[in-house]
N, C-alpha and C positions, 0 to 999 in steps of 0.2 A: 459601589465597591469604592473604596477610594484606592488605592493602592494595589498593587500585583504581590501576590506572597512567592518574594525571593529566596528565603530560604528552607533548606528542604524539612529542618527541624519542627521549622512553624508548619510544613505540609503536613508532617505527619501525625502532628495534632491535632489537626483540623480534620485528617482524613479519619483517623478513630474517632474521633468526638462523632461524625457524621454518621458515622458506620455504628455506633452504639446506638444512636438514636432513632438509625433504621432500621437497627434489628428489634429497639423495644418496639418499633410501630409496629412491626409485622407480627411478632408475638400477640399483639393486641388485634390482631386480624385487619391491619390498616398498611398504605404504604404512604409514604411523604416523599418527597424531593425538597433539594436546597438551591432555590435560584440564587444565582451568582451575584444578581443584581441587589440584592435583600443583605448582602455582606456589609456590615461596618468594622472597618479593619483599625488597630491604634496605629498612631505615628512610629510606634515602638515596636519591640519584639511579642508577638502574641506567645502569651504567658498562661499558664493554670497556677490557680492560688491554690495550694495545698493545704493552705491552714485555715481556708475558708470552711464555715458550719454549715450543716445541713439547710436547705434554704437560700444559703446566701450565693452570690454570682463567684461561679470557679472560673471564670474566662473573662481575659480584657477587649472580647470584641463579640459583635452581636450578628445576628442573622434570623430568616426566618424561614419554616419550614411547611410545606404545601401538600396536602394530602389530595392525591391523586388515585383513580380508580384504574390500578396498571397490576402486572405482575412484579412480585419479588426481584426476579432476573432484570426487569427493565429498571427499577428502580436502582438497583445496582449499578446498572448499566448508566441512568443520570449522574450517580452518585461520582462517578467517575468521568462524567461531563463536567461538573461543578468543580472536580479537583483541578480537573484540564484548566478551564476556563478561569480560575483561581491564578494558576500560573502563567497564562499565555493571553488571557485579556481577550480569549475569542472560544464560543465554542456553538452547538446546534440552539443554544438560549438567548444568543444572537446573531446567530448566520443559517440560514435554514440547513443548508447543503452540508454542512457538519455532519449530521445525522448519517448522509451515505458514507461519505471517503474524506470528512476533513481532518481529520485527529491524524495530519501527517508529521507532525512539530515532535520528535521524542523529548520529553521531558530530560531535561540533562542533570540525572539522578538515579540513583539505583531503586528509587521507587516507582519508574516506570512500569519495571515488568509488571507489576501490579494494578497500577492504572491502565494499561494496556490491555490484559485481562478482563478488568471489569470493563473496559470500552470495546470488545472483541464480538465478533458476531456469534460465537458460540455462548457467550454469558459464564455467569456465575451462579451457583448456590448460595445461599446464605451461610452454610456450613462450610463452603470452599473460597468463598470471601473470610469469614471470621479465622481460617486456619490459614490464607495467606497474609492477612494484615498481621495477626497475632506475631506472625514468625519472624515480623522486621524487627532487628537488632538497630536501637536509635543509635548506638556506640557507630556502627558502620556505617552511618547516614553522613557522610563528609564534603560532599558535593554541593555546590550551587547552583539550584535553578537560573536558567539563564532565559530571559524573555526575550520575544523576537523584538529588532530593533524598531524604535517608533517612530516611522518616516511620515513627516507632515503630507498632506493630501497635496498640497501645492507645490510639493516636489516631485511627486511619481509622476514620473515623465514615461513615454515611450522609450525602451532603449533604442539605441542606435541601430541600424542595418548590420552593420559589422560586428555588435556583439556577441553572433555566433559564432562569429570567423575569430572573433579572441579567444574565446573558450575551446572552442575545436583546437586551435593553433597551440592554444597552452598542455590540451591533453595528448599531443605527439609523442611517441616514443614512452608512454607514461603505463603502460600496461592496460588501456583500455581499447578493444577495439570499435572503431568508429565507422559505421557507414554513411558517409557524409552524403548532404541533401543534394549536391551537384552532381555525383556521380550516378546517385540513386535516381535523380530525374531523368539524365543522360540513357539511362537503362531502359527508364521505362516511355520514356520517349513525348516526356511532358515538359511544358517551359519551365525555366530555372524558378524556384521557387522565392517570390519576397519577401522583407519582414521577417526573417527566419529567427524564429527565439529558443533559445534551450531553456525548458521548463524545470530546470535541475538546479541546486544551490551548488557552488563549486565544493562543498561539504560532501553532497551526497555524491557527487562523481567521485570525491576523492576515497570515499567509500568503497565504492564500487570496485577501485582501483585496487585497495588494499584488501578486497575479499577476492580478488583475482588472484593477488598473490598466494593465499591461501586453498587455492583451487577451484575457487567459482569462474565461472563464464559469462562477466557481466559484458554485453554488447550496446553502444548507445547508436539505435540505427533510425536514421530518419523514414517516416512511412509519410508516403503522398497521399491516404486518404481513400485508395481505392479499396473497391470491393473483392470479395474472391472470385466473383463473376466477371468482372473487369480484366483482373488478371488473368484467369484462366481464357479467356476471348483474346488477349495479347499473347499469350505464352503457348498456350492448344497442348495438343497430347502424342505430338511427334518427337520421339524420343532422340532423334537427332538433330531436334533444333534444341539444346539444354540452355538454361532451365525450362523444363516443361511439367505439365499435370498429368498421372495416372489415372485412368478413366476407371480401372476397378471395376466394380458390379455395376455403376452407372447409375445408382438409385440417387447419389448426391446432386445429380444433373437433371433430374426428372424437376416439374413446374411447381410440387408440393413443397420445393425447398427453395424456391426461391427469396423468402423471406431472412432467412440468415446469408444465403452466397450474395445477395446484396446488399449486406447491412456495411455500413461506412461508418468510420470513426474520424476524429479530428487530426488532421496532419501535423506533422511535428518530430519530435525527436522522442524517443521512447527508451527507456533502460529497461532491458530484459535478459534475463539469467538462464542461458540456454544450458546450465546442466540441469537437466529434467529433474524433480523431486516429487516426493509422494507418491513415489512406484510402488504398486498393490493395493491400492486405497480405492475406495469407490468416490465416487465426487463429492459426496456429504463432507465422507471423514477429508478428503482434500480441502475442502473450505473450511472446516474445522482448522486444520492445522496451518493454513493459510493465514486465518485470523489470530491464530497464537503465535506468530512470527511478530508481528509488530502491524499495527494498522496504515504503514507508509507502504505495505506491499498488498498484490492482488493476483489475481489469475491474468493472465495476459488475454487479451482477445486473437482470436486464430486468425483474423485479416492480417491483424500486425504481426503475427507470428509468421504466417506464408509470405509475408512481401518482405521481410527479412532474410528468411530463408533464400527467396529465389535473387534479391539483391546480391545479399552475401556470395554466391556461388558465382556471378557474373564480377563483382569487383574484386574477390579473392581468388581469383583464379581454379575456379572450379572447386572449392572448399565445401562439402556438404555437411549443414547442421542439420539434427533429427534423421541422422544417417540410420542409426540402429532403434531409434525409438519414434513415439508419438508425443504430442503434449494436447492432453484432455481441453476445449478451450470452455467460452463461457457461454456459447451459442447454444440451442436443443433443436434439433431437425421436427419434422413432422410428428414424430411418434414418442416426442418428449425426451428424445436420449441426446446426450451432450455428442459433440461435433470433435472427431480426432483430425490432427492434422501431423504430418511428418513421413517415415520410413523414406527418406529422400534417396534414393538410389537411383540408377540410371535408366529406371522406369518412368523415373518422375515423382513429383510428390504427391502424396496419397491424401485423400481425403476420406472420410468415413463417418461411423459414427458407433459410439459402444453403447453404455448402460449407466444410468444413475446409482443403481443400487448394488451391481454385482463389482465386485474389487475388478481395479484393471492390473495388468501383467507388469511384471517387473519393468519393462520394456515402455511401459504406458503412464506418464506423470505429468506434471505442470510444468510450463515455461514460467518463473514469476517476472511479473512486472512492478517499479518500483513508481508509485505515485508522482505527479508532477508536485511540485512545491511551491507553496503560497510565495510570490514574490521573492524567486530564486534569486535576483540579484543584488537583495538586499538584506536576505534569508541568514540567519543566525543557525540552521538546524545542526544539530549535533551530528558526527557520524554513526548512523546505526547500521552496523556491520551483519552481514546476512548470516556467516558461517557458523554462528555461535548458536544459532536457533535451530537447526536440523540434524536430522542423520545423515545428511547428503543424500547421493540421489544417483542412478545409472548413467553416465551420458558419454559421449564419443570418444 
């Protein structure tokens, strides 16, 4: 591939052409993929020669298709990866991690919802994809795709230590609550973290601020890397020593539950939306709806949520996040049930488990996290707003 596709009209031409080829291959009992490195694009605009006769070349670019033993849904997902790659220069075709969580950069065009659905965890059937792609109105495509800034390797230096402080100072009084690492470290009795970075672009942070103006509850919270087990040992269960944990049935304290209780994640700043969403849905339905939001969002890990709730209580003068609802987390207990955290009242924060297949109550949903941005200090990620993608949720 000798250049990126930087025009949305060109992208639509390529998307429709590749989809039609994939559709034809599926009808013949085969599935194909289109490796981005096989594309040879013209220096000028991509175009279709409508005057070409049967058998003549219709387009002024070339590429190869490779037959694969995969399902049609997986072939459609990889079609989305190809379109993403052609616009951004990277995907799971050259960076393996993209298959799990790398598609974080929304394409700056109104084709993004289609590409996002192709890449989503739920996947699309051929009929669904054909309907979505066929419904695209070329006349409505006015925006230009903005590929990420190309930064020479020699200039990619580690940001200065005060970079995080600069961004935190900029966020002051801008509608985004911040649980700063200095205060969080003091509360938990740990050394002040060094070389702290904020792994979000300013655009992502500004998007959270804009969402909060429309009723969302994004918080930029520093997480120290502690497990729930470590936090529990520090805060205990005594209600006169707030914030604390609620013992409940005590089943979550048994030896069989140590695996998830002792789970730790990468320390750092996390963007968390404490408007609990997708209430009254079971775990699998929640996963589908999170995938439909955008690849930049995911279910927050319960250890990060618990620490943010407890840190917030101390830093924000007794404010109780998740007072009336619970977050359904990522981890599964020894019985294969999802871990629930919340109902943080004067008895302490409750830890328990629910069910994967049974629907949640209207007070049990998901705290959404925004994934880290790649190269956040040089990123040109557009503002992906959360509010327009969902139907709201119960919150304090």
